[in-house]
C-alpha positions as CSV (number, residue, x, y, z in Angstrom):
1,M,6.5,-23.0,-23.5
2,E,3.9,-20.8,-25.4
3,A,1.4,-18.9,-23.3
4,Y,-1.5,-16.6,-24.2
5,G,-3.9,-14.4,-22.4
6,V,-7.4,-15.9,-22.1
7,T,-10.7,-14.3,-21.2
8,L,-13.5,-16.1,-19.4
9,G,-16.9,-14.6,-20.3
10,K,-20.6,-15.1,-19.9
11,A,-22.5,-18.2,-21.1
12,K,-25.6,-17.6,-23.3
13,C,-27.5,-18.9,-20.3
14,G,-25.9,-19.1,-16.8
15,L,-26.3,-22.2,-14.7
16,D,-26.4,-22.0,-10.9
17,L,-26.6,-24.7,-8.2
18,G,-28.3,-24.9,-4.8
19,D,-26.2,-26.2,-2.0
20,G,-28.0,-26.7,1.3
21,S,-31.4,-25.6,2.5
22,E,-34.2,-26.7,4.9
23,R,-33.9,-30.1,3.2
24,A,-30.1,-30.7,3.2
25,E,-26.7,-29.7,4.6
26,Y,-24.0,-27.8,2.7
27,V,-21.6,-29.9,0.6
28,N,-18.1,-28.6,0.2
29,Q,-17.1,-27.4,-3.3
30,D,-14.2,-29.8,-3.7
31,Y,-16.6,-32.7,-3.7
32,I,-19.1,-31.0,-6.0
33,L,-16.3,-30.1,-8.5
34,H,-15.0,-33.6,-8.6
35,K,-18.5,-35.0,-9.2
36,L,-19.6,-32.5,-11.9
37,G,-16.3,-31.6,-13.6
38,R,-17.0,-27.9,-13.9
39,P,-17.9,-24.9,-11.6
40,H,-21.2,-23.2,-11.8
41,R,-21.8,-19.5,-12.3
42,C,-23.3,-19.1,-8.8
43,I,-23.8,-21.4,-5.8
44,N,-27.1,-20.7,-4.0
45,I,-27.0,-21.0,-0.2
46,M,-30.1,-20.4,1.9
47,Y,-30.2,-18.7,5.3
48,T,-32.7,-17.1,7.7
49,L,-32.4,-14.0,9.9
50,Y,-35.0,-13.5,12.8
51,P,-32.8,-12.2,15.6
52,K,-35.7,-10.8,17.6
53,D,-37.3,-14.3,18.1
54,A,-36.8,-16.1,21.4
55,Q,-35.4,-19.3,19.8
56,W,-32.7,-17.4,17.8
57,P,-30.0,-18.3,16.8
58,Q,-30.9,-21.9,16.9
59,R,-32.1,-23.8,13.8
60,I,-35.8,-23.7,14.4
61,S,-36.4,-27.5,13.8
62,K,-33.9,-28.2,16.6
63,A,-35.2,-25.5,18.9
64,C,-38.8,-26.8,18.4
65,A,-38.1,-30.5,18.1
66,D,-41.1,-31.4,20.1
67,M,-43.5,-29.2,18.2
68,D,-46.4,-30.9,16.4
69,V,-45.4,-30.0,12.8
70,K,-47.5,-31.2,9.8
71,F,-46.0,-28.9,7.2
72,Q,-42.4,-27.8,6.5
73,W,-43.2,-24.1,7.2
74,D,-45.2,-24.5,10.4
75,Y,-42.3,-23.5,12.6
76,P,-42.0,-20.0,14.2
77,Y,-39.5,-19.0,11.5
78,D,-38.0,-20.7,8.4
79,D,-35.9,-23.8,8.9
80,Y,-32.8,-22.6,7.1
81,F,-29.5,-22.4,9.0
82,P,-29.4,-19.2,11.1
83,F,-27.5,-16.3,9.5
84,G,-24.3,-15.5,11.5
85,A,-24.3,-18.7,13.6
86,D,-21.1,-20.8,13.8
87,G,-19.3,-18.4,11.3
88,Q,-21.8,-19.2,8.6
89,P,-22.6,-18.4,5.8
90,F,-19.2,-16.7,5.5
91,E,-17.0,-19.8,5.5
92,Q,-19.2,-21.3,2.8
93,M,-19.1,-18.1,0.8
94,K,-15.3,-18.2,0.9
95,D,-15.3,-21.8,-0.2
96,I,-17.6,-20.9,-3.1
97,R,-15.4,-18.0,-4.3
98,R,-12.1,-19.9,-4.0
99,H,-13.6,-22.5,-6.3
100,G,-14.3,-19.9,-9.1
101,Q,-18.0,-19.3,-8.4
102,D,-20.1,-16.4,-7.3
103,V,-22.2,-16.4,-4.2
104,L,-26.0,-16.4,-4.5
105,L,-27.3,-15.9,-0.9
106,T,-31.0,-16.5,-0.3
107,L,-32.0,-14.8,2.9
108,T,-35.4,-14.8,4.6
109,V,-35.3,-11.9,6.9
110,D,-37.4,-10.1,9.5
111,C,-39.0,-7.1,7.8
112,S,-39.1,-5.2,11.2
113,L,-35.3,-5.0,11.5
114,D,-34.2,-1.4,11.6
115,D,-31.8,0.4,9.2
116,E,-28.8,0.2,11.6
117,Y,-29.1,-3.5,12.0
118,L,-29.5,-4.0,8.2
119,R,-26.5,-1.7,7.6
120,G,-24.4,-4.0,9.7
121,V,-25.5,-7.0,7.7
122,A,-24.8,-5.3,4.4
123,R,-21.3,-4.3,5.4
124,Q,-20.4,-7.9,5.8
125,F,-20.9,-8.5,2.0
126,A,-18.7,-5.7,0.8
127,D,-15.6,-7.9,0.1
128,Y,-17.3,-10.9,-1.5
129,G,-17.1,-9.7,-5.0
130,R,-20.0,-9.9,-7.5
131,M,-22.4,-11.8,-5.3
132,R,-26.1,-11.9,-5.6
133,L,-28.6,-11.6,-2.7
134,R,-32.2,-12.9,-3.0
135,I,-34.3,-11.3,-0.2
136,N,-37.5,-13.0,1.1
137,H,-38.1,-15.2,-1.9
138,E,-41.4,-16.6,-3.2
139,C,-43.0,-13.6,-1.4
140,Q,-46.2,-13.9,-3.4
141,G,-47.0,-17.0,-1.4
142,N,-48.3,-17.8,2.1
143,W,-45.9,-20.3,3.5
144,F,-42.8,-18.4,4.5
145,T,-42.6,-16.5,7.8
146,H,-42.3,-13.1,6.0
147,N,-45.7,-13.7,4.4
148,K,-47.3,-14.8,7.7
149,R,-46.1,-11.7,9.6
150,F,-46.2,-9.0,7.0
151,S,-48.4,-7.8,4.2
152,F,-47.4,-7.9,0.5
153,E,-47.0,-4.1,0.6
154,E,-44.7,-4.3,3.7
155,I,-42.6,-7.0,2.1
156,G,-42.2,-4.9,-1.0
157,A,-41.3,-1.8,1.0
158,F,-38.8,-3.7,3.1
159,F,-37.1,-5.0,-0.1
160,V,-36.7,-1.4,-1.4
161,R,-35.4,-0.2,2.0
162,F,-32.8,-3.0,2.3
163,R,-31.8,-2.7,-1.3
164,K,-31.0,1.0,-0.7
165,I,-28.8,0.2,2.2
166,L,-27.0,-2.5,0.3
167,K,-26.2,-0.1,-2.6
168,E,-24.7,2.3,0.0
169,E,-22.6,-0.3,1.9
170,A,-22.0,-3.1,-0.6
171,P,-22.6,-1.9,-4.2
172,N,-20.9,-5.0,-5.5
173,V,-24.1,-7.0,-4.6
174,K,-26.8,-7.5,-7.2
175,V,-30.2,-7.8,-5.5
176,I,-32.9,-10.3,-6.7
177,F,-36.6,-9.9,-6.2
178,C,-38.3,-13.3,-6.4
179,A,-42.1,-13.5,-6.5
180,G,-44.8,-14.9,-8.8
181,F,-45.8,-15.1,-12.5
182,V,-48.1,-13.4,-14.8
183,K,-51.7,-14.4,-14.4
184,P,-54.4,-15.2,-17.0
185,D,-55.6,-11.5,-16.8
186,G,-52.2,-10.4,-18.0
187,R,-51.1,-8.9,-14.6
188,I,-48.3,-10.1,-12.3
189,D,-49.3,-11.8,-9.1
190,Q,-49.5,-9.0,-6.5
191,E,-48.4,-6.5,-9.2
192,D,-49.5,-3.3,-7.4
193,A,-48.0,-4.2,-4.0
194,F,-44.7,-5.4,-5.5
195,L,-44.2,-2.8,-8.3
196,P,-41.7,-0.6,-6.3
197,A,-39.7,-3.7,-5.4
198,Y,-39.5,-4.8,-9.1
199,K,-38.3,-1.3,-10.0
200,A,-35.6,-1.5,-7.3
201,A,-34.3,-5.0,-8.1
202,D,-31.3,-5.7,-10.3
203,I,-32.7,-9.2,-11.3
204,W,-36.2,-10.5,-11.4
205,S,-36.8,-14.1,-10.4
206,A,-39.5,-16.8,-9.9
207,D,-39.1,-20.3,-8.7
208,S,-40.3,-23.2,-10.8
209,Y,-40.8,-26.9,-10.0
210,P,-42.5,-28.6,-12.9
211,A,-43.0,-31.5,-10.5
212,L,-43.0,-31.1,-6.7
213,H,-43.9,-33.2,-3.7
214,Y,-44.7,-30.1,-1.5
215,G,-46.0,-32.2,1.4
216,W,-42.6,-33.7,2.0
217,P,-41.6,-35.1,4.5
218,Y,-45.0,-35.2,6.2
219,D,-46.8,-37.4,3.6
220,V,-45.9,-39.7,0.7
221,A,-46.5,-38.9,-2.9
222,E,-48.6,-41.8,-4.2
223,V,-51.1,-42.3,-7.1
224,G,-54.3,-40.9,-5.7
225,G,-52.7,-39.6,-2.5
226,G,-50.2,-37.1,-1.1
227,S,-49.5,-33.4,-1.6
228,Y,-47.8,-33.1,-5.0
229,K,-48.2,-31.5,-8.4
230,A,-47.0,-32.0,-12.0
231,D,-47.2,-29.2,-14.6
232,N,-46.7,-28.8,-18.3
233,L,-43.1,-27.8,-19.2
234,R,-44.1,-25.7,-22.2
235,E,-46.7,-23.8,-20.2
236,I,-44.1,-23.0,-17.5
237,Y,-41.7,-21.7,-20.1
238,G,-44.6,-19.5,-21.3
239,L,-45.1,-18.1,-17.8
240,F,-41.5,-17.0,-17.6
241,E,-41.7,-15.4,-21.1
242,G,-45.0,-13.6,-20.3
243,T,-43.7,-12.5,-16.8
244,A,-40.5,-11.0,-18.3
245,K,-42.5,-9.1,-20.9
246,R,-45.0,-7.8,-18.4
247,L,-42.3,-6.6,-16.0
248,R,-40.6,-4.7,-18.8
249,E,-43.8,-3.0,-19.6
250,I,-44.7,-1.9,-16.1
251,T,-41.2,-0.9,-14.9
252,G,-39.7,0.5,-18.0
253,L,-36.6,-1.5,-17.2
254,T,-34.8,-4.3,-19.1
255,N,-33.7,-6.4,-16.1
256,P,-33.0,-10.1,-16.8
257,M,-35.4,-12.8,-15.6
258,S,-34.2,-15.9,-13.9
259,T,-35.3,-18.9,-11.9
260,A,-33.3,-19.3,-8.7
261,E,-34.9,-22.7,-7.9
262,C,-35.8,-25.3,-10.5
263,N,-36.0,-29.1,-10.5
264,T,-38.5,-31.9,-11.1
265,D,-39.1,-33.9,-7.9
266,G,-38.1,-37.6,-8.1
267,D,-40.9,-38.3,-5.6
268,V,-43.4,-37.5,-8.4
269,T,-41.6,-38.5,-11.6
270,G,-39.7,-41.4,-10.2
271,P,-35.9,-41.4,-10.2
272,F,-35.5,-42.9,-13.7
273,H,-37.5,-40.1,-15.4
274,Q,-36.5,-37.1,-13.3
275,G,-33.6,-36.1,-15.5
276,E,-35.6,-36.1,-18.7
277,A,-37.8,-33.2,-17.5
278,V,-34.8,-31.3,-16.1
279,V,-33.1,-31.4,-19.5
280,K,-36.2,-30.7,-21.5
281,F,-37.0,-27.6,-19.4
282,A,-33.5,-26.2,-19.9
283,E,-33.7,-26.9,-23.6
284,Y,-36.8,-24.8,-24.0
285,F,-34.7,-21.7,-23.1
286,K,-31.9,-22.8,-25.5
287,D,-34.3,-23.7,-28.4
288,N,-36.1,-20.3,-28.1
289,N,-32.8,-18.4,-27.8
290,T,-33.9,-16.4,-24.8
291,S,-30.6,-14.8,-24.0
292,D,-31.9,-11.3,-24.5
293,W,-34.2,-11.5,-21.5
294,F,-33.3,-14.7,-19.5
295,D,-30.4,-14.7,-17.1
296,G,-30.1,-18.3,-15.9
297,I,-31.4,-21.5,-14.3
298,S,-30.5,-22.7,-10.8
299,M,-30.7,-26.4,-10.1
300,Y,-32.2,-27.1,-6.6
301,Q,-30.2,-28.8,-5.3
302,F,-26.9,-30.8,-5.2
303,R,-27.8,-33.1,-2.3
304,D,-31.3,-33.5,-0.7
305,R,-32.9,-35.5,2.0
306,G,-35.8,-36.1,-0.4
307,R,-35.6,-36.5,-4.2
308,L,-34.9,-32.9,-5.2
309,G,-31.2,-33.4,-5.5
310,L,-28.6,-34.9,-7.8
311,E,-27.8,-37.0,-4.8
312,I,-29.9,-38.2,-1.9
313,E,-28.5,-37.6,1.6
314,D,-27.7,-41.0,3.2
315,P,-30.2,-41.2,6.2
316,N,-27.5,-43.0,8.2
317,N,-24.8,-40.3,7.6
318,N,-25.6,-36.8,6.4
319,T,-22.0,-36.4,5.0
320,V,-22.6,-39.1,2.4
321,G,-24.6,-38.7,-0.8
322,I,-26.2,-41.3,-2.9
323,E,-26.0,-40.4,-6.6
324,Q,-29.3,-40.4,-8.5
325,P,-29.9,-41.1,-12.3
326,V,-30.5,-37.4,-12.8
327,M,-26.8,-36.8,-12.1
328,A,-25.8,-38.3,-15.5
329,D,-28.4,-36.2,-17.3
330,Y,-27.3,-33.1,-15.6
331,K,-23.6,-33.7,-16.3
332,K,-24.4,-33.8,-20.0
333,L,-26.5,-30.7,-19.8
334,I,-23.9,-28.6,-18.2
335,Q,-21.4,-29.4,-21.0
336,D,-23.7,-28.0,-23.6
337,P,-22.0,-25.0,-25.2
338,Y,-25.1,-22.9,-24.7
339,F,-24.7,-23.2,-20.9
340,L,-20.8,-23.0,-20.8
341,P,-19.0,-19.8,-20.2
342,S,-17.1,-18.4,-23.2
343,M,-13.3,-18.7,-23.6
344,K,-11.4,-16.3,-25.8
345,R,-7.7,-16.6,-26.5
346,G,-5.8,-13.3,-26.6
347,E,-2.3,-12.2,-27.4
348,E,0.9,-14.1,-26.4
349,V,2.1,-13.3,-22.9
350,T,5.3,-13.7,-20.9
351,F,5.8,-14.6,-17.3
352,P,5.2,-13.3,-14.7
353,A,1.7,-12.9,-16.0
354,K,-1.1,-10.9,-14.3
355,L,-4.4,-12.6,-13.5
356,R,-7.7,-10.8,-12.9
357,W,-10.7,-12.5,-11.2
358,G,-13.9,-10.5,-11.6
359,G,-16.2,-13.4,-11.2
360,S,-17.3,-16.7,-12.6
361,D,-18.1,-15.1,-16.0
362,D,-15.6,-12.3,-16.1
363,A,-11.9,-13.2,-15.6
364,E,-8.5,-13.0,-17.3
365,G,-6.0,-15.8,-17.1
366,V,-3.3,-17.6,-19.0
367,E,-3.7,-20.4,-21.7
368,I,-0.9,-22.8,-22.4
369,P,-1.2,-25.3,-25.3
370,V,-0.1,-28.7,-24.2
371,N,1.0,-31.2,-26.9
372,L,0.0,-34.8,-26.2
373,E,1.1,-37.7,-28.4
374,R,-1.7,-39.9,-27.1
375,T,-3.6,-40.7,-23.9
376,P,-0.9,-40.4,-21.2
377,E,-0.2,-42.7,-18.4
378,F,0.7,-39.8,-16.1
379,C,-0.2,-36.1,-16.6
380,E,0.3,-33.5,-13.9
381,A,1.4,-30.0,-13.3
382,T,3.5,-28.5,-10.5
383,F,3.1,-24.8,-9.7
384,E,5.7,-22.5,-8.1
385,E,3.3,-20.0,-6.4
386,D,1.3,-20.6,-3.3
387,A,-2.0,-19.4,-4.7
388,C,-5.6,-20.4,-5.3
389,L,-6.1,-21.4,-9.0
390,M,-9.0,-22.7,-11.0
391,I,-7.6,-24.7,-14.0
392,E,-9.5,-25.9,-17.0
393,F,-7.8,-28.7,-19.0
394,G,-9.5,-30.3,-21.9
395,G,-12.9,-29.1,-20.8
396,K,-12.6,-30.5,-17.2
397,W,-11.9,-28.1,-14.3
398,F,-9.5,-28.6,-11.4
399,Y,-8.9,-26.6,-8.2
400,K,-5.5,-25.8,-6.7
401,A,-5.7,-24.7,-3.1
402,K,-3.2,-22.6,-1.2
403,G,-0.4,-24.8,0.0
404,V,-0.9,-27.4,-2.8
405,K,1.8,-27.7,-5.4
406,T,0.9,-30.5,-7.8
407,I,-2.4,-31.2,-9.6
408,D,-3.1,-34.5,-11.2
409,F,-5.0,-34.2,-14.5
410,M,-5.4,-37.9,-15.2
411,S,-9.1,-38.0,-14.2
412,L,-9.8,-36.1,-17.5
413,F,-8.6,-39.1,-19.5
414,F,-10.5,-41.6,-17.3
415,E,-13.6,-40.1,-19.0
416,R,-12.2,-38.9,-22.4
417,R,-9.4,-40.9,-23.9
418,L,-7.6,-39.5,-26.9
419,N,-7.7,-41.1,-30.3
420,G,-4.3,-39.8,-31.2
421,P,-2.1,-36.7,-31.0
422,A,-3.9,-33.6,-29.7
423,I,-3.2,-30.1,-28.5
424,V,-5.1,-29.6,-25.2
425,P,-5.4,-26.1,-23.8
426,L,-4.5,-25.6,-20.2
427,R,-6.3,-22.5,-18.9
428,I,-5.3,-21.0,-15.5
429,F,-7.3,-18.4,-13.5
430,G,-6.4,-17.0,-10.1
431,T,-9.3,-16.9,-7.5
432,P,-9.3,-15.1,-4.2
433,V,-6.8,-17.0,-1.9
434,D,-8.8,-16.1,1.2
435,G,-12.2,-16.2,-0.5
436,V,-12.6,-12.4,-0.2
437,N,-11.3,-9.3,-2.1
438,P,-8.8,-7.5,0.1
439,K,-9.6,-3.8,0.4
440,T,-6.9,-1.7,-1.4
441,D,-6.6,1.8,-2.8
442,A,-7.6,0.5,-6.3
443,P,-11.1,1.8,-7.4
444,D,-12.2,-1.7,-8.5
445,W,-11.1,-3.6,-5.4
446,A,-14.6,-4.7,-4.6
447,T,-15.2,-6.3,-7.9
448,N,-11.8,-7.4,-9.2
449,Y,-9.2,-9.6,-7.5
450,Y,-5.6,-9.5,-8.9
451,S,-2.9,-12.1,-8.6
452,E,0.3,-13.2,-10.5
453,L,1.4,-16.4,-12.1
454,K,5.2,-16.2,-11.7
455,S,6.0,-18.9,-14.2
456,A,4.5,-21.6,-16.3
457,P,3.7,-24.9,-14.4
458,Q,6.2,-27.8,-14.8
459,M,4.4,-30.5,-16.7
460,R,5.0,-34.2,-16.1
461,I,3.7,-36.1,-19.0
462,R,4.6,-39.8,-19.4
463,Y,3.4,-42.4,-21.9
464,E,5.2,-45.4,-20.2
465,V,5.0,-46.7,-16.6
466,P,8.0,-47.9,-14.6
467,G,6.8,-51.4,-14.5
468,R,3.8,-53.7,-15.1
469,V,2.7,-56.6,-13.1
470,G,2.2,-59.8,-15.2
471,L,-1.1,-61.7,-14.6
472,R,-1.1,-65.5,-14.7
């Protein structure tokens, strides 16, 4: 069986996905991969850290269930899941990394925490590879707890202080500063207060919802009533472009710009038209070829209790999702070559073959051409090693967990039947078996995970079935 080295590289525009927030529970990555057919660059999970508060570490909506709340952010602290409670977010972070994705952790955090406490938090991120950390996002606003308790200058200074500690304890982490846009006068919202934070950040970000029911779940978006907005997509794109240009001017840096939350709210657009705006907004970046300054788009989110998800959470059972029409639009979008990571075949290799996992857009694996006569009746691969693998076959991705031997590829052909003979590349990458990078003497241990593919998988490809049942 022929085998070649293959390199996984960056997309022209990265795509990230939100998974869990104040509006929904975390959905495991096996389910998401089966639904969408490909991994994302990053999975954004959202947590809060207010350990000095009396209610901590309870989720605040449960601790204050009897509180008279008329707006989502009226609680004493933000209603994300508490950081460090019940082993989270670390079990979720491991799940994300095993499935070939990087972690994007959004953390709203008490700006009065001292350096020693923050250093303990930072150390916990050191073995999670090339993760991203978004600290006290949307900090130009007035709704989050950090904006209610601290000034803009204090929020900016905290970001700089925490970022310094992170670079000392977990230099593998890229830090995101998420605030506002450029204003009509040409200056960034709270530009003076946030300039030191913008200079300290690795990535600049702003959140964008072209349509949003921001009064959810305390009112209903109706014509003539309810708390909602709907904005012009072209104007929003212009804000991103203008913001990136201004930030480069005032910082002297060339950091990339991104949006870590983006969607159009089905409460405002209606479910049938929600996907049109999502696709059109993404296409503005593609059509304007913004890869020199724009880093990526994050869909908020996979499952939602309202209509900001690809699925709506079943009110009878929060482990069940109800697919929305936007799912079909999004699945087409994520297969656009502009948003797909690159794949480059290298030289021929022999087994055992060394695999390197740097991250979702930087990895080295093995590519095996598979000759198919036509659409098979059975197509599966059995692996010798007890490893975690992410496998791309014919454009569809599959995950092999530790302890699993055989992977069935037939779901590819349920969606894409062959018209005749074809050579389909089978691409295999090794992801961290425990979800973390084990500390070694290697200088790159924190950013690269190495494993070995002992032998090529044994393929079972059949074009006939043992027997058919006659229908009368």
